[in-house]
C-alpha angles and dihedrals in degrees: 000000000000092000090051091053093048091047093048091047091051092050092049091047095053096042095048097044096054112110114241113247110220119205118232091247092055091046090051091051091049090051091050091051091052091048092049091050089053092049090048091054091050091048091051090052092049091049091052090050091047092051091051094047093044090058088053090048090051089053091052091047090050090054092048089054091048094046116088109223102194129159091212110098091217092065121076115241096196126050116188113198131194113289097026111139128204094264091053092049095045091049089052091049090051092049089051090053093241093120130024101215121035093188092053093049091046089052089049090054092048094045091052095045093246102115093091094044100066110134127217115242147087119297137185109212133163138194093254090070120096125226093264094054094046092046091050092051096049096042100044116101111239 
């Protein structure tokens, strides 16, 4: 009985401690699986970024629809509604061609303490106006 146990233990020891030999085809498949998992993770990250930016794009498109882009000077070309923040307004101004750089104008508003003072309303603005004039118009209570 003792010899049988020793023999069985020896067989189990030698069969379990052998290193598995992996064929080159299996190794190649394992490498491909690892590469695909990496690509999947990158794709998930890009999708999350795209979903975030698409919601921002929808907000900008909504503003563009709400904005009246009229050549007539009697019609307002910018409508600021309740809840619009300075970034939203500056992006709208850039899309209208009134300013060249939304980030620079947003920084101007923040630096001068005007970003929180934007008033809702309808405005007629044009590209000949400087930052100070535009800021004064959109932050002055009507």
